[in-house]
C-alpha positions in Angstrom: -164.0 -48.7 -31.3 -160.9 -50.5 -32.7 -160.7 -48.0 -35.6 -159.7 -45.2 -33.5 -157.1 -47.2 -31.7 -157.9 -45.7 -28.3 -156.8 -47.4 -25.1 -159.4 -48.3 -22.5 -157.8 -45.7 -20.2 -158.3 -42.8 -22.8 -161.9 -43.9 -23.4 -162.6 -43.7 -19.7 -160.9 -40.2 -19.6 -163.1 -39.1 -22.4 -166.3 -40.2 -20.6 -165.0 -38.7 -17.4 -164.7 -35.3 -18.8 -168.0 -35.5 -20.6 -169.7 -36.5 -17.3 -167.8 -34.0 -15.3 -168.6 -31.2 -17.5 -172.4 -32.2 -17.5 -172.5 -32.2 -13.7 -170.6 -28.8 -13.5 -173.0 -27.5 -16.0 -176.1 -28.8 -14.0 -174.8 -27.2 -10.9 -174.2 -23.8 -12.7 -177.9 -23.7 -13.7 -178.9 -24.5 -10.1 -176.8 -21.7 -8.8 -178.3 -19.3 -11.4 -181.8 -20.2 -10.6 -181.1 -19.7 -6.9 -179.8 -16.2 -7.7 -176.2 -17.0 -6.7 -174.8 -16.8 -10.3 -175.4 -14.3 -13.0 -175.7 -16.1 -16.2 -175.0 -19.5 -17.7 -174.0 -20.4 -21.3 -174.4 -24.2 -21.4 -172.4 -26.9 -23.1 -175.3 -29.3 -22.3 -175.4 -31.6 -25.5 -172.1 -30.5 -26.9 -169.8 -32.7 -24.7 -168.8 -35.3 -27.3 -167.8 -32.7 -29.8 -165.8 -30.6 -27.3 -164.1 -33.4 -25.4 -163.5 -35.7 -28.5 -161.7 -32.8 -30.3 -159.4 -31.5 -27.7 -158.5 -35.0 -26.6 -157.0 -35.5 -30.1 -154.6 -32.4 -29.5 -151.5 -32.2 -27.5 -153.2 -30.8 -24.4 -151.5 -27.8 -22.9 -149.1 -27.5 -25.8 -151.4 -26.8 -28.7 -153.5 -23.6 -28.4 -157.4 -23.6 -28.3 -159.5 -20.5 -28.7 -162.9 -21.5 -27.4 -166.3 -19.8 -27.6 -168.7 -19.2 -24.7 -170.5 -22.6 -25.1 -167.2 -24.5 -24.6 -167.4 -25.5 -20.9 -166.7 -29.2 -21.6 -163.8 -28.2 -23.9 -161.9 -26.1 -21.3 -162.5 -28.7 -18.6 -161.1 -31.4 -20.7 -158.2 -29.0 -21.6 -157.2 -28.6 -17.9 -159.3 -25.9 -16.3 -160.7 -27.4 -13.0 -164.0 -27.3 -11.6 -162.8 -25.0 -8.9 -161.5 -22.5 -11.5 -164.7 -22.8 -13.3 -166.8 -21.9 -10.3 -164.5 -19.1 -9.3 -165.0 -17.6 -12.8 -168.9 -18.2 -12.6 -169.2 -16.4 -9.3 -166.7 -13.6 -10.1 -164.2 -14.2 -7.4 -160.7 -12.5 -7.2 -159.0 -15.8 -7.8 -160.8 -16.3 -11.1 -157.9 -17.4 -13.4 -159.9 -16.3 -16.5 -160.3 -12.6 -15.7 -159.8 -12.1 -12.0 -163.6 -11.6 -11.6 -163.6 -8.9 -14.2 -165.5 -10.6 -17.1 -168.9 -12.1 -17.3 -169.0 -15.9 -17.2 -168.0 -18.1 -20.2 -165.1 -15.8 -21.3 -162.5 -18.5 -21.0 -158.8 -18.0 -20.8 -156.0 -19.9 -19.1 -152.5 -19.1 -19.9 -150.9 -22.1 -18.3 -153.0 -24.6 -20.4 -152.7 -22.6 -23.6 -156.5 -21.5 -23.6 -156.4 -18.1 -25.2 -158.7 -15.5 -23.7 -162.1 -15.4 -25.3 -163.5 -12.2 -26.6 -167.2 -11.1 -26.7 -167.3 -10.4 -30.4 -168.5 -13.3 -32.3 -166.1 -15.1 -34.6 -163.0 -13.1 -33.5 -161.7 -16.4 -32.1 -161.2 -17.6 -35.7 -158.8 -14.8 -36.5 -157.0 -15.1 -33.2 -156.5 -18.9 -33.9 -155.1 -18.1 -37.3 -152.7 -15.6 -35.7 -151.6 -18.2 -33.2 -151.0 -20.6 -36.1 -149.0 -18.0 -38.0 -146.8 -17.6 -34.8 -146.3 -21.3 -34.6 -145.4 -21.6 -38.3 -142.7 -18.8 -37.9 -141.4 -20.2 -34.6 -141.5 -23.8 -36.0 -142.7 -25.0 -32.7 -144.9 -27.7 -34.0 -148.1 -26.5 -32.3 -151.5 -26.5 -33.8 -154.3 -24.1 -33.0 -158.0 -24.9 -32.8 -160.9 -22.4 -32.9 -164.4 -23.4 -32.1 -167.6 -21.7 -32.9 -171.3 -22.0 -33.7 -172.9 -22.2 -37.1 -174.4 -18.7 -36.7 -171.0 -17.1 -36.5 -170.0 -18.3 -39.9 -172.2 -15.5 -41.2 -169.6 -13.2 -39.7 -166.8 -11.6 -41.8 -164.1 -12.8 -39.4 -165.0 -16.4 -40.2 -164.2 -15.9 -43.8 -161.3 -13.8 -43.3 -159.6 -16.3 -41.0 -160.2 -19.2 -43.4 -159.0 -17.2 -46.3 -155.8 -16.1 -44.5 -155.2 -19.6 -43.1 -155.6 -21.4 -46.4 -153.3 -19.0 -48.3 -150.5 -19.2 -45.9 -151.2 -23.0 -45.1 -151.4 -22.4 -41.3 -151.5 -25.2 -38.8 -154.9 -24.4 -37.4 -158.3 -26.3 -37.1 -161.6 -24.6 -37.5 -164.2 -26.6 -35.4 -167.9 -25.7 -36.0 -170.3 -26.9 -33.4 -173.4 -26.8 -35.4 -176.4 -27.2 -33.1 -178.9 -25.8 -35.6 -179.7 -22.5 -33.9 -177.8 -19.1 -33.7 -179.6 -18.2 -30.5 -183.2 -18.3 -31.7 -182.5 -18.2 -35.5 -182.6 -21.6 -37.2 -179.7 -22.6 -39.6 -182.0 -22.4 -42.6 -182.2 -18.7 -42.0 -178.5 -18.2 -41.4 -177.3 -19.7 -44.6 -178.6 -21.0 -48.0 -176.5 -24.3 -47.9 -177.1 -27.4 -45.9 -173.6 -27.8 -44.4 -171.0 -25.3 -43.0 -168.3 -27.7 -44.3 -169.4 -26.9 -47.9 -167.7 -23.5 -47.4 -164.2 -25.1 -47.2 -164.3 -25.7 -51.0 -164.3 -22.0 -51.5 -160.9 -21.7 -49.6 -159.2 -24.8 -51.1 -159.2 -26.7 -47.8 -160.9 -29.9 -46.5 -164.4 -29.7 -45.1 -165.3 -32.6 -42.9 -168.8 -33.4 -41.5 -168.9 -35.6 -38.4 -171.5 -36.8 -35.9 -170.9 -34.4 -33.0 -172.6 -36.8 -30.6 -170.0 -39.4 -31.0 -166.7 -38.5 -29.3 -164.7 -41.2 -31.1 -165.6 -39.9 -34.5 -164.8 -36.4 -33.5 -161.6 -37.6 -32.0 -160.6 -39.3 -35.3 -161.3 -36.4 -37.7 -159.6 -33.9 -35.3 -156.6 -36.1 -35.0 -156.4 -36.4 -38.8 -156.7 -32.5 -39.1 -154.0 -32.1 -36.4 -151.7 -34.4 -38.2 -152.3 -32.7 -41.6 -151.6 -29.4 -40.1 -148.3 -30.5 -38.4 -147.1 -31.7 -41.9 -147.5 -28.2 -43.2 -150.6 -28.9 -45.3 -152.7 -26.1 -43.8 -156.0 -25.8 -42.1 -159.1 -28.0 -42.0 -162.8 -27.0 -41.4 -164.6 -29.7 -39.3 -168.4 -29.4 -38.9 -169.8 -31.4 -35.9 -173.5 -31.8 -36.2 -174.9 -31.6 -32.6 -177.7 -30.1 -30.5 -178.0 -28.0 -27.3 -180.7 -29.4 -24.9 -181.1 -26.2 -23.1 -181.9 -22.6 -24.0 -179.1 -20.4 -25.5 -178.4 -19.1 -22.1 -180.1 -18.8 -18.7 -181.7 -15.6 -19.9 -183.4 -17.2 -23.0 -186.7 -19.1 -23.4 -186.3 -21.4 -26.2 -190.0 -22.4 -26.1 -190.5 -19.5 -28.3 -188.6 -20.8 -31.3 -188.3 -24.8 -31.0 -190.8 -27.5 -30.1 -190.5 -29.6 -27.1 -190.9 -32.6 -29.4 -187.8 -31.6 -31.3 -185.7 -31.3 -28.1 -187.0 -34.6 -26.7 -186.2 -36.4 -30.0 -182.5 -35.1 -29.9 -182.3 -36.0 -26.2 -182.6 -39.6 -27.2 -179.1 -39.2 -28.5 -177.7 -37.6 -25.4 -173.9 -38.0 -25.9 -173.2 -38.5 -22.2 -175.8 -41.2 -21.8 -175.1 -43.0 -25.2 -171.4 -43.1 -24.5 -171.7 -44.4 -21.0 -174.0 -47.1 -22.4 -171.4 -48.0 -25.1 -168.6 -48.3 -22.6 -170.6 -50.6 -20.4 -171.9 -52.7 -23.3 -168.4 -53.1 -24.8 -167.0 -53.9 -21.3 -164.6 -50.9 -21.3 -166.0 -50.0 -17.9 -167.8 -52.1 -15.2 -170.9 -50.9 -13.3 -168.8 -50.5 -10.2 -166.3 -48.3 -12.0 -169.0 -46.2 -13.3 -170.6 -45.7 -9.8 -167.2 -44.9 -8.4 -166.5 -42.3 -11.1 -169.9 -40.7 -10.7 -169.4 -40.4 -6.9 -166.0 -38.8 -7.6 -167.5 -36.3 -10.0 -170.2 -35.5 -7.4 -167.5 -34.9 -4.8 -165.6 -32.7 -7.1 -168.6 -30.4 -8.1 -169.5 -30.1 -4.4 -166.0 -29.2 -3.5 -165.7 -26.7 -6.4 -169.0 -24.9 -5.3 -168.1 -24.6 -1.7 -164.5 -23.5 -2.5 -165.6 -20.7 -4.8 -168.5 -19.5 -2.6 -166.0 -19.1 0.3 -163.4 -17.3 -1.9 -163.1 -13.5 -1.6 -164.5 -11.0 -4.1 -162.2 -8.8 -6.1 -160.9 -5.7 -4.2 -162.6 -2.7 -5.6 -159.3 -0.8 -5.6 -158.0 -3.0 -8.3 -160.9 -2.2 -10.7 -158.6 -0.3 -13.1 -156.0 -3.0 -13.3 -155.3 -4.3 -16.9 -157.1 -1.3 -18.1 -154.9 1.7 -17.1 -151.2 1.7 -16.6 -150.2 1.5 -13.0 
């Protein structure tokens, strides 16, 4: 761990956000299966990529434009479990959309999380636009867009990379490659092995990283951010990872991948392997770990109770933000 020059405090914080997001994620699935939440898009398996990346940014100053699977990312960037649950349950106090949008459409102005759109890959163009604004304003901010490998088949992905590379914009394109675009395997999405290879066509660096190792993700994202702040333009990062659960709570992944494949990837569960690493390298003690896990359990219970007691939106406000008042 010496290579990344991370303090024990920061390593513990990375683990905390990974474990917290997993616990929130698990609770969201329970609420869905009980009929209390409409749909879940899970970050289960992606935690190391998402937390490692944003911890390398200036959190709350740099902009992120997440996609629907980025629960761990937005939690690490400052969205609280209470706010996550308000969004999931469509409450009036939901800071993402005031209860107007389906779950996993993240957006939190105070933390510089740009509102997520439903159209796949548009976040890449939005992040390039934010980076252009930062370049014009000379505010020193970097933008990060995250997306699955399936969305790299969309035109917006290529338009964003082309525009950002031509204008040397301070933006990071983070591909969370979990091998499946819903039910379509990567081999049917593209004729190349690596998304990062596409960077060459735009004259920018393409980096492949183990998406199950938050330290490695932190390192490459930090390097990309420093490069962007120096005015050297964008970087495409491809984090190889895996989702342990179906595409969403409405999907049955048994139709397109074997249980043996999922079980093999679960041996590399990023939350469990990083936890073991911190204990083995004496960054955390067993007592510290137990205390943190209890804290996380309390936070998730509090968030669930808080959101379920919160009022639903007033029907009279249905047209707000749609029509002028």
